[in-house]
VOGUMI-279555 format. One record per atom (N, C-alpha, C): atom name; x, y, z; residue number from 1; residue in three letters. Coordinates in nm, 3 decimals, m for minus. Example, Ala and Ser with C-alpha at 12.3 -4.5 7.8 and 13.67 -1.06 7.14 Angstrom:
<recs>
+------+---------+---------+---------+------+-------+
! loke !    east !   north !      up ! pagu ! kolke !
+------+---------+---------+---------+------+-------+
!    N !   1.319 !  m0.569 !   0.780 !    1 !   ALA !
!   CA !   1.230 !  m0.450 !   0.780 !    1 !   ALA !
!    C !   1.320 !  m0.330 !   0.780 !    1 !   ALA !
!    N !   1.285 !  m0.225 !   0.708 !    2 !   SER !
!   CA !   1.367 !  m0.106 !   0.714 !    2 !   SER !
!    C !   1.290 !   0.003 !   0.787 !    2 !   SER !
+------+---------+---------+---------+------+-------+
</recs>
This chain:
<recs>
+------+---------+---------+---------+------+-------+
! loke !    east !   north !      up ! pagu ! kolke !
+------+---------+---------+---------+------+-------+
!    N !   0.740 !  m0.113 !  m1.717 !    1 !   MET !
!   CA !   0.852 !  m0.048 !  m1.781 !    1 !   MET !
!    C !   0.880 !   0.088 !  m1.716 !    1 !   MET !
!    N !   0.774 !   0.164 !  m1.687 !    2 !   GLY !
!   CA !   0.791 !   0.296 !  m1.626 !    2 !   GLY !
!    C !   0.851 !   0.288 !  m1.487 !    2 !   GLY !
!    N !   0.808 !   0.189 !  m1.409 !    3 !   LEU !
!   CA !   0.860 !   0.173 !  m1.274 !    3 !   LEU !
!    C !   1.007 !   0.135 !  m1.278 !    3 !   LEU !
!    N !   1.044 !   0.049 !  m1.373 !    4 !   LEU !
!   CA !   1.183 !   0.009 !  m1.388 !    4 !   LEU !
!    C !   1.271 !   0.128 !  m1.424 !    4 !   LEU !
!    N !   1.222 !   0.214 !  m1.513 !    5 !   ARG !
!   CA !   1.297 !   0.334 !  m1.550 !    5 !   ARG !
!    C !   1.314 !   0.426 !  m1.429 !    5 !   ARG !
!    N !   1.209 !   0.438 !  m1.349 !    6 !   CYS !
!   CA !   1.215 !   0.524 !  m1.230 !    6 !   CYS !
!    C !   1.318 !   0.469 !  m1.131 !    6 !   CYS !
!    N !   1.317 !   0.339 !  m1.110 !    7 !   ILE !
!   CA !   1.413 !   0.277 !  m1.016 !    7 !   ILE !
!    C !   1.555 !   0.293 !  m1.068 !    7 !   ILE !
!    N !   1.575 !   0.271 !  m1.199 !    8 !   CYS !
!   CA !   1.709 !   0.289 !  m1.258 !    8 !   CYS !
!    C !   1.756 !   0.433 !  m1.243 !    8 !   CYS !
!    N !   1.666 !   0.528 !  m1.264 !    9 !   PHE !
!   CA !   1.701 !   0.669 !  m1.249 !    9 !   PHE !
!    C !   1.743 !   0.698 !  m1.105 !    9 !   PHE !
!    N !   1.667 !   0.648 !  m1.008 !   10 !   LEU !
!   CA !   1.700 !   0.672 !  m0.867 !   10 !   LEU !
!    C !   1.836 !   0.614 !  m0.832 !   10 !   LEU !
!    N !   1.862 !   0.491 !  m0.874 !   11 !   VAL !
!   CA !   1.990 !   0.426 !  m0.844 !   11 !   VAL !
!    C !   2.104 !   0.504 !  m0.908 !   11 !   VAL !
!    N !   2.088 !   0.539 !  m1.035 !   12 !   LEU !
!   CA !   2.191 !   0.615 !  m1.105 !   12 !   LEU !
!    C !   2.213 !   0.751 !  m1.040 !   12 !   LEU !
!    N !   2.105 !   0.817 !  m0.998 !   13 !   PHE !
!   CA !   2.116 !   0.947 !  m0.934 !   13 !   PHE !
!    C !   2.197 !   0.938 !  m0.805 !   13 !   PHE !
!    N !   2.167 !   0.839 !  m0.721 !   14 !   PHE !
!   CA !   2.237 !   0.829 !  m0.594 !   14 !   PHE !
!    C !   2.383 !   0.786 !  m0.612 !   14 !   PHE !
!    N !   2.411 !   0.701 !  m0.709 !   15 !   VAL !
!   CA !   2.549 !   0.661 !  m0.736 !   15 !   VAL !
!    C !   2.630 !   0.781 !  m0.786 !   15 !   VAL !
!    N !   2.573 !   0.857 !  m0.878 !   16 !   LEU !
!   CA !   2.644 !   0.974 !  m0.930 !   16 !   LEU !
!    C !   2.658 !   1.083 !  m0.824 !   16 !   LEU !
!    N !   2.559 !   1.099 !  m0.738 !   17 !   SER !
!   CA !   2.570 !   1.197 !  m0.628 !   17 !   SER !
!    C !   2.685 !   1.159 !  m0.535 !   17 !   SER !
!    N !   2.695 !   1.030 !  m0.504 !   18 !   PHE !
!   CA !   2.805 !   0.984 !  m0.419 !   18 !   PHE !
!    C !   2.939 !   1.008 !  m0.487 !   18 !   PHE !
!    N !   2.948 !   0.981 !  m0.617 !   19 !   ALA !
!   CA !   3.072 !   0.999 !  m0.691 !   19 !   ALA !
!    C !   3.113 !   1.147 !  m0.693 !   19 !   ALA !
!    N !   3.016 !   1.236 !  m0.713 !   20 !   VAL !
!   CA !   3.047 !   1.379 !  m0.716 !   20 !   VAL !
!    C !   3.094 !   1.426 !  m0.579 !   20 !   VAL !
!    N !   3.031 !   1.379 !  m0.472 !   21 !   LYS !
!   CA !   3.075 !   1.418 !  m0.337 !   21 !   LYS !
!    C !   3.215 !   1.365 !  m0.308 !   21 !   LYS !
!    N !   3.244 !   1.245 !  m0.356 !   22 !   PHE !
!   CA !   3.377 !   1.189 !  m0.337 !   22 !   PHE !
!    C !   3.482 !   1.271 !  m0.411 !   22 !   PHE !
!    N !   3.452 !   1.306 !  m0.536 !   23 !   LEU !
!   CA !   3.546 !   1.389 !  m0.614 !   23 !   LEU !
!    C !   3.561 !   1.527 !  m0.552 !   23 !   LEU !
!    N !   3.455 !   1.582 !  m0.499 !   24 !   ALA !
!   CA !   3.462 !   1.714 !  m0.435 !   24 !   ALA !
!    C !   3.555 !   1.710 !  m0.314 !   24 !   ALA !
!    N !   3.551 !   1.601 !  m0.240 !   25 !   SER !
!   CA !   3.639 !   1.591 !  m0.123 !   25 !   SER !
!    C !   3.786 !   1.583 !  m0.164 !   25 !   SER !
!    N !   3.813 !   1.531 !  m0.283 !   26 !   LEU !
!   CA !   3.951 !   1.523 !  m0.331 !   26 !   LEU !
!    C !   4.007 !   1.660 !  m0.369 !   26 !   LEU !
!    N !   3.921 !   1.752 !  m0.409 !   27 !   PHE !
!   CA !   3.965 !   1.881 !  m0.460 !   27 !   PHE !
!    C !   3.934 !   1.997 !  m0.363 !   27 !   PHE !
!    N !   3.937 !   1.971 !  m0.233 !   28 !   LYS !
!   CA !   3.908 !   2.077 !  m0.136 !   28 !   LYS !
!    C !   4.008 !   2.192 !  m0.143 !   28 !   LYS !
!    N !   4.132 !   2.164 !  m0.171 !   29 !   GLY !
!   CA !   4.237 !   2.266 !  m0.172 !   29 !   GLY !
!    C !   4.225 !   2.367 !  m0.285 !   29 !   GLY !
!    N !   4.147 !   2.338 !  m0.387 !   30 !   ILE !
!   CA !   4.133 !   2.428 !  m0.502 !   30 !   ILE !
!    C !   4.072 !   2.561 !  m0.462 !   30 !   ILE !
!    N !   3.988 !   2.561 !  m0.362 !   31 !   ARG !
!   CA !   3.919 !   2.686 !  m0.326 !   31 !   ARG !
!    C !   4.013 !   2.793 !  m0.273 !   31 !   ARG !
!    N !   4.135 !   2.757 !  m0.239 !   32 !   TYR !
!   CA !   4.231 !   2.855 !  m0.189 !   32 !   TYR !
!    C !   4.314 !   2.919 !  m0.300 !   32 !   TYR !
!    N !   4.305 !   2.869 !  m0.422 !   33 !   ILE !
!   CA !   4.374 !   2.929 !  m0.536 !   33 !   ILE !
!    C !   4.283 !   3.038 !  m0.592 !   33 !   ILE !
!    N !   4.330 !   3.163 !  m0.606 !   34 !   PRO !
!   CA !   4.242 !   3.277 !  m0.637 !   34 !   PRO !
!    C !   4.148 !   3.257 !  m0.756 !   34 !   PRO !
!    N !   4.197 !   3.230 !  m0.875 !   35 !   VAL !
!   CA !   4.111 !   3.220 !  m0.993 !   35 !   VAL !
!    C !   4.029 !   3.091 !  m0.989 !   35 !   VAL !
!    N !   4.093 !   2.982 !  m0.957 !   36 !   LEU !
!   CA !   4.022 !   2.854 !  m0.954 !   36 !   LEU !
!    C !   3.920 !   2.848 !  m0.841 !   36 !   LEU !
!    N !   3.947 !   2.919 !  m0.732 !   37 !   GLY !
!   CA !   3.852 !   2.921 !  m0.621 !   37 !   GLY !
!    C !   3.720 !   2.985 !  m0.661 !   37 !   GLY !
!    N !   3.729 !   3.097 !  m0.734 !   38 !   SER !
!   CA !   3.607 !   3.165 !  m0.780 !   38 !   SER !
!    C !   3.531 !   3.078 !  m0.880 !   38 !   SER !
!    N !   3.603 !   3.018 !  m0.973 !   39 !   LEU !
!   CA !   3.541 !   2.930 !  m1.071 !   39 !   LEU !
!    C !   3.476 !   2.810 !  m1.002 !   39 !   LEU !
!    N !   3.544 !   2.758 !  m0.901 !   40 !   ASN !
!   CA !   3.490 !   2.646 !  m0.824 !   40 !   ASN !
!    C !   3.359 !   2.686 !  m0.756 !   40 !   ASN !
!    N !   3.354 !   2.806 !  m0.701 !   41 !   SER !
!   CA !   3.232 !   2.854 !  m0.634 !   41 !   SER !
!    C !   3.116 !   2.869 !  m0.732 !   41 !   SER !
!    N !   3.144 !   2.926 !  m0.849 !   42 !   ILE !
!   CA !   3.040 !   2.946 !  m0.949 !   42 !   ILE !
!    C !   2.987 !   2.812 !  m1.000 !   42 !   ILE !
!    N !   3.079 !   2.721 !  m1.033 !   43 !   LEU !
!   CA !   3.036 !   2.589 !  m1.081 !   43 !   LEU !
!    C !   2.965 !   2.510 !  m0.971 !   43 !   LEU !
!    N !   3.009 !   2.528 !  m0.848 !   44 !   GLY !
!   CA !   2.941 !   2.462 !  m0.736 !   44 !   GLY !
!    C !   2.799 !   2.511 !  m0.720 !   44 !   GLY !
!    N !   2.779 !   2.640 !  m0.739 !   45 !   CYS !
!   CA !   2.644 !   2.697 !  m0.734 !   45 !   CYS !
!    C !   2.557 !   2.639 !  m0.846 !   45 !   CYS !
!    N !   2.612 !   2.635 !  m0.966 !   46 !   ALA !
!   CA !   2.537 !   2.582 !  m1.081 !   46 !   ALA !
!    C !   2.500 !   2.435 !  m1.059 !   46 !   ALA !
!    N !   2.593 !   2.357 !  m1.010 !   47 !   LEU !
!   CA !   2.565 !   2.215 !  m0.986 !   47 !   LEU !
!    C !   2.465 !   2.198 !  m0.871 !   47 !   LEU !
!    N !   2.472 !   2.286 !  m0.772 !   48 !   GLY !
!   CA !   2.376 !   2.281 !  m0.662 !   48 !   GLY !
!    C !   2.235 !   2.310 !  m0.708 !   48 !   GLY !
!    N !   2.221 !   2.408 !  m0.797 !   49 !   VAL !
!   CA !   2.089 !   2.439 !  m0.854 !   49 !   VAL !
!    C !   2.039 !   2.322 !  m0.936 !   49 !   VAL !
!    N !   2.128 !   2.262 !  m1.015 !   50 !   LEU !
!   CA !   2.090 !   2.146 !  m1.095 !   50 !   LEU !
!    C !   2.047 !   2.029 !  m1.007 !   50 !   LEU !
!    N !   2.122 !   2.005 !  m0.901 !   51 !   GLN !
!   CA !   2.087 !   1.896 !  m0.810 !   51 !   GLN !
!    C !   1.953 !   1.924 !  m0.741 !   51 !   GLN !
!    N !   1.928 !   2.048 !  m0.704 !   52 !   GLY !
!   CA !   1.799 !   2.082 !  m0.645 !   52 !   GLY !
!    C !   1.685 !   2.057 !  m0.742 !   52 !   GLY !
!    N !   1.706 !   2.091 !  m0.869 !   53 !   GLY !
!   CA !   1.605 !   2.065 !  m0.971 !   53 !   GLY !
!    C !   1.578 !   1.917 !  m0.987 !   53 !   GLY !
!    N !   1.684 !   1.837 !  m0.982 !   54 !   ILE !
!   CA !   1.667 !   1.692 !  m0.992 !   54 !   ILE !
!    C !   1.590 !   1.640 !  m0.872 !   54 !   ILE !
!    N !   1.615 !   1.696 !  m0.753 !   55 !   HIS !
!   CA !   1.539 !   1.654 !  m0.636 !   55 !   HIS !
!    C !   1.389 !   1.684 !  m0.652 !   55 !   HIS !
!    N !   1.358 !   1.799 !  m0.709 !   56 !   VAL !
!   CA !   1.217 !   1.833 !  m0.733 !   56 !   VAL !
!    C !   1.154 !   1.736 !  m0.831 !   56 !   VAL !
!    N !   1.227 !   1.701 !  m0.937 !   57 !   ILE !
!   CA !   1.176 !   1.605 !  m1.034 !   57 !   ILE !
!    C !   1.157 !   1.467 !  m0.969 !   57 !   ILE !
!    N !   1.250 !   1.429 !  m0.883 !   58 !   LEU !
!   CA !   1.236 !   1.302 !  m0.811 !   58 !   LEU !
!    C !   1.112 !   1.303 !  m0.722 !   58 !   LEU !
!    N !   1.088 !   1.414 !  m0.655 !   59 !   LEU !
!   CA !   0.969 !   1.426 !  m0.571 !   59 !   LEU !
!    C !   0.843 !   1.411 !  m0.655 !   59 !   LEU !
!    N !   0.842 !   1.472 !  m0.772 !   60 !   CYS !
!   CA !   0.728 !   1.457 !  m0.862 !   60 !   CYS !
!    C !   0.711 !   1.312 !  m0.905 !   60 !   CYS !
!    N !   0.822 !   1.244 !  m0.928 !   61 !   GLY !
!   CA !   0.816 !   1.102 !  m0.963 !   61 !   GLY !
!    C !   0.759 !   1.018 !  m0.849 !   61 !   GLY !
!    N !   0.799 !   1.051 !  m0.727 !   62 !   VAL !
!   CA !   0.745 !   0.978 !  m0.611 !   62 !   VAL !
!    C !   0.595 !   1.003 !  m0.599 !   62 !   VAL !
!    N !   0.553 !   1.127 !  m0.617 !   63 !   LEU !
!   CA !   0.410 !   1.156 !  m0.613 !   63 !   LEU !
!    C !   0.336 !   1.081 !  m0.724 !   63 !   LEU !
!    N !   0.398 !   1.071 !  m0.842 !   64 !   TRP !
!   CA !   0.338 !   0.997 !  m0.952 !   64 !   TRP !
!    C !   0.321 !   0.849 !  m0.915 !   64 !   TRP !
!    N !   0.424 !   0.791 !  m0.850 !   65 !   VAL !
!   CA !   0.416 !   0.651 !  m0.809 !   65 !   VAL !
!    C !   0.305 !   0.633 !  m0.706 !   65 !   VAL !
!    N !   0.294 !   0.726 !  m0.612 !   66 !   ILE !
!   CA !   0.187 !   0.717 !  m0.512 !   66 !   ILE !
!    C !   0.051 !   0.722 !  m0.580 !   66 !   ILE !
!    N !   0.034 !   0.813 !  m0.674 !   67 !   LEU !
!   CA !  m0.094 !   0.822 !  m0.746 !   67 !   LEU !
!    C !  m0.121 !   0.698 !  m0.829 !   67 !   LEU !
!    N !  m0.017 !   0.642 !  m0.888 !   68 !   THR !
!   CA !  m0.034 !   0.525 !  m0.974 !   68 !   THR !
!    C !  m0.079 !   0.404 !  m0.894 !   68 !   THR !
!    N !  m0.015 !   0.378 !  m0.781 !   69 !   PHE !
!   CA !  m0.042 !   0.256 !  m0.708 !   69 !   PHE !
!    C !  m0.157 !   0.267 !  m0.608 !   69 !   PHE !
!    N !  m0.192 !   0.389 !  m0.569 !   70 !   THR !
!   CA !  m0.298 !   0.402 !  m0.468 !   70 !   THR !
!    C !  m0.420 !   0.475 !  m0.519 !   70 !   THR !
!    N !  m0.417 !   0.521 !  m0.645 !   71 !   ASN !
!   CA !  m0.523 !   0.606 !  m0.700 !   71 !   ASN !
!    C !  m0.545 !   0.729 !  m0.612 !   71 !   ASN !
!    N !  m0.437 !   0.778 !  m0.557 !   72 !   GLY !
!   CA !  m0.442 !   0.898 !  m0.472 !   72 !   GLY !
!    C !  m0.475 !   0.863 !  m0.328 !   72 !   GLY !
!    N !  m0.437 !   0.951 !  m0.241 !   73 !   ILE !
!   CA !  m0.471 !   0.936 !  m0.100 !   73 !   ILE !
!    C !  m0.590 !   1.027 !  m0.076 !   73 !   ILE !
!    N !  m0.699 !   0.972 !  m0.032 !   74 !   ASP !
!   CA !  m0.827 !   1.042 !  m0.021 !   74 !   ASP !
!    C !  m0.812 !   1.183 !   0.035 !   74 !   ASP !
!    N !  m0.830 !   1.281 !  m0.051 !   75 !   GLY !
!   CA !  m0.831 !   1.421 !  m0.010 !   75 !   GLY !
!    C !  m0.695 !   1.481 !   0.017 !   75 !   GLY !
!    N !  m0.589 !   1.399 !   0.020 !   76 !   VAL !
!   CA !  m0.457 !   1.452 !   0.050 !   76 !   VAL !
!    C !  m0.377 !   1.471 !  m0.079 !   76 !   VAL !
!    N !  m0.362 !   1.364 !  m0.155 !   77 !   ILE !
!   CA !  m0.288 !   1.372 !  m0.281 !   77 !   ILE !
!    C !  m0.378 !   1.316 !  m0.391 !   77 !   ILE !
!    N !  m0.425 !   1.403 !  m0.477 !   78 !   THR !
!   CA !  m0.503 !   1.361 !  m0.593 !   78 !   THR !
!    C !  m0.449 !   1.432 !  m0.716 !   78 !   THR !
!    N !  m0.484 !   1.383 !  m0.833 !   79 !   ALA !
!   CA !  m0.438 !   1.447 !  m0.957 !   79 !   ALA !
!    C !  m0.489 !   1.590 !  m0.965 !   79 !   ALA !
!    N !  m0.609 !   1.615 !  m0.915 !   80 !   GLU !
!   CA !  m0.666 !   1.750 !  m0.919 !   80 !   GLU !
!    C !  m0.585 !   1.846 !  m0.832 !   80 !   GLU !
!    N !  m0.546 !   1.802 !  m0.714 !   81 !   ILE !
!   CA !  m0.467 !   1.886 !  m0.624 !   81 !   ILE !
!    C !  m0.329 !   1.912 !  m0.684 !   81 !   ILE !
!    N !  m0.268 !   1.808 !  m0.741 !   82 !   LEU !
!   CA !  m0.135 !   1.825 !  m0.801 !   82 !   LEU !
!    C !  m0.140 !   1.919 !  m0.921 !   82 !   LEU !
!    N !  m0.248 !   1.916 !  m0.996 !   83 !   SER !
!   CA !  m0.256 !   2.002 !  m1.114 !   83 !   SER !
!    C !  m0.272 !   2.150 !  m1.077 !   83 !   SER !
!    N !  m0.304 !   2.181 !  m0.953 !   84 !   LYS !
!   CA !  m0.321 !   2.319 !  m0.908 !   84 !   LYS !
!    C !  m0.193 !   2.381 !  m0.851 !   84 !   LYS !
!    N !  m0.090 !   2.301 !  m0.826 !   85 !   THR !
!   CA !   0.033 !   2.355 !  m0.767 !   85 !   THR !
!    C !   0.122 !   2.414 !  m0.875 !   85 !   THR !
!    N !   0.188 !   2.525 !  m0.843 !   86 !   HIS !
!   CA !   0.271 !   2.595 !  m0.940 !   86 !   HIS !
!    C !   0.397 !   2.517 !  m0.977 !   86 !   HIS !
!    N !   0.463 !   2.461 !  m0.877 !   87 !   ILE !
!   CA !   0.588 !   2.390 !  m0.903 !   87 !   ILE !
!    C !   0.562 !   2.266 !  m0.987 !   87 !   ILE !
!    N !   0.460 !   2.189 !  m0.950 !   88 !   LEU !
!   CA !   0.432 !   2.068 !  m1.026 !   88 !   LEU !
!    C !   0.384 !   2.100 !  m1.167 !   88 !   LEU !
!    N !   0.310 !   2.208 !  m1.183 !   89 !   LYS !
!   CA !   0.269 !   2.249 !  m1.318 !   89 !   LYS !
!    C !   0.393 !   2.278 !  m1.403 !   89 !   LYS !
!    N !   0.490 !   2.344 !  m1.345 !   90 !   SER !
!   CA !   0.613 !   2.375 !  m1.419 !   90 !   SER !
!    C !   0.688 !   2.248 !  m1.456 !   90 !   SER !
!    N !   0.698 !   2.155 !  m1.362 !   91 !   VAL !
!   CA !   0.766 !   2.028 !  m1.390 !   91 !   VAL !
!    C !   0.691 !   1.950 !  m1.497 !   91 !   VAL !
!    N !   0.557 !   1.949 !  m1.488 !   92 !   PHE !
!   CA !   0.478 !   1.876 !  m1.587 !   92 !   PHE !
!    C !   0.489 !   1.940 !  m1.725 !   92 !   PHE !
!    N !   0.510 !   2.072 !  m1.732 !   93 !   GLU !
!   CA !   0.529 !   2.137 !  m1.861 !   93 !   GLU !
!    C !   0.666 !   2.102 !  m1.920 !   93 !   GLU !
!    N !   0.767 !   2.089 !  m1.833 !   94 !   LEU !
!   CA !   0.900 !   2.050 !  m1.881 !   94 !   LEU !
!    C !   0.905 !   1.903 !  m1.920 !   94 !   LEU !
!    N !   0.830 !   1.820 !  m1.847 !   95 !   PHE !
!   CA !   0.826 !   1.677 !  m1.873 !   95 !   PHE !
!    C !   0.681 !   1.636 !  m1.899 !   95 !   PHE !
!    N !   0.633 !   1.656 !  m2.021 !   96 !   PRO !
!   CA !   0.492 !   1.633 !  m2.050 !   96 !   PRO !
!    C !   0.447 !   1.489 !  m2.028 !   96 !   PRO !
!    N !   0.538 !   1.393 !  m2.042 !   97 !   LEU !
!   CA !   0.501 !   1.253 !  m2.020 !   97 !   LEU !
!    C !   0.456 !   1.233 !  m1.876 !   97 !   LEU !
!    N !   0.530 !   1.289 !  m1.782 !   98 !   LEU !
!   CA !   0.494 !   1.277 !  m1.641 !   98 !   LEU !
!    C !   0.362 !   1.347 !  m1.613 !   98 !   LEU !
!    N !   0.342 !   1.465 !  m1.667 !   99 !   GLY !
!   CA !   0.218 !   1.539 !  m1.648 !   99 !   GLY !
!    C !   0.101 !   1.468 !  m1.711 !   99 !   GLY !
!    N !   0.121 !   1.408 !  m1.830 !  100 !   GLY !
!   CA !   0.013 !   1.336 !  m1.897 !  100 !   GLY !
!    C !  m0.030 !   1.214 !  m1.819 !  100 !   GLY !
!    N !   0.063 !   1.147 !  m1.758 !  101 !   ILE !
!   CA !   0.029 !   1.028 !  m1.680 !  101 !   ILE !
!    C !  m0.051 !   1.067 !  m1.557 !  101 !   ILE !
!    N !  m0.011 !   1.174 !  m1.489 !  102 !   VAL !
!   CA !  m0.081 !   1.215 !  m1.368 !  102 !   VAL !
!    C !  m0.222 !   1.263 !  m1.401 !  102 !   VAL !
!    N !  m0.239 !   1.338 !  m1.509 !  103 !   THR !
!   CA !  m0.372 !   1.389 !  m1.540 !  103 !   THR !
!    C !  m0.464 !   1.280 !  m1.593 !  103 !   THR !
!    N !  m0.410 !   1.168 !  m1.640 !  104 !   GLN !
!   CA !  m0.494 !   1.057 !  m1.686 !  104 !   GLN !
!    C !  m0.556 !   0.981 !  m1.570 !  104 !   GLN !
!    N !  m0.498 !   0.991 !  m1.453 !  105 !   LEU !
!   CA !  m0.549 !   0.914 !  m1.338 !  105 !   LEU !
!    C !  m0.681 !   0.967 !  m1.288 !  105 !   LEU !
+------+---------+---------+---------+------+-------+
</recs>
C-alpha cells in the first residue's frame, strides 16, 4: 500500500509539474505589465520554494524506498546515518510517518 501511494504521488507530481510549466508558458506576457509582473514574480518565488520542498520530500521518499528494499546500503545509507542529518530530521518531524518507518528499520 505504501509503495502504491508513493508511485501515485510521483506520477501526480510530474503531471502537475508539467501542467504548471505549460500554463506558465501561456502567460509569459504578464511579466511586462507593471503590477501583475511584480505579483507574478512573488508568486513564482513562492511556488519555486514549494516545489523545492516537494523535491526534498521526494528525495526522502526515495531514500526510504532504498532502505525498505535493501535494508540500507552497507555503510553508505543506513537509518542511523539518515537520523543524524539536519534536513532529513526536519522532514521526518514534519512527516512523522516517514520518520517512524525509517527509524523502525
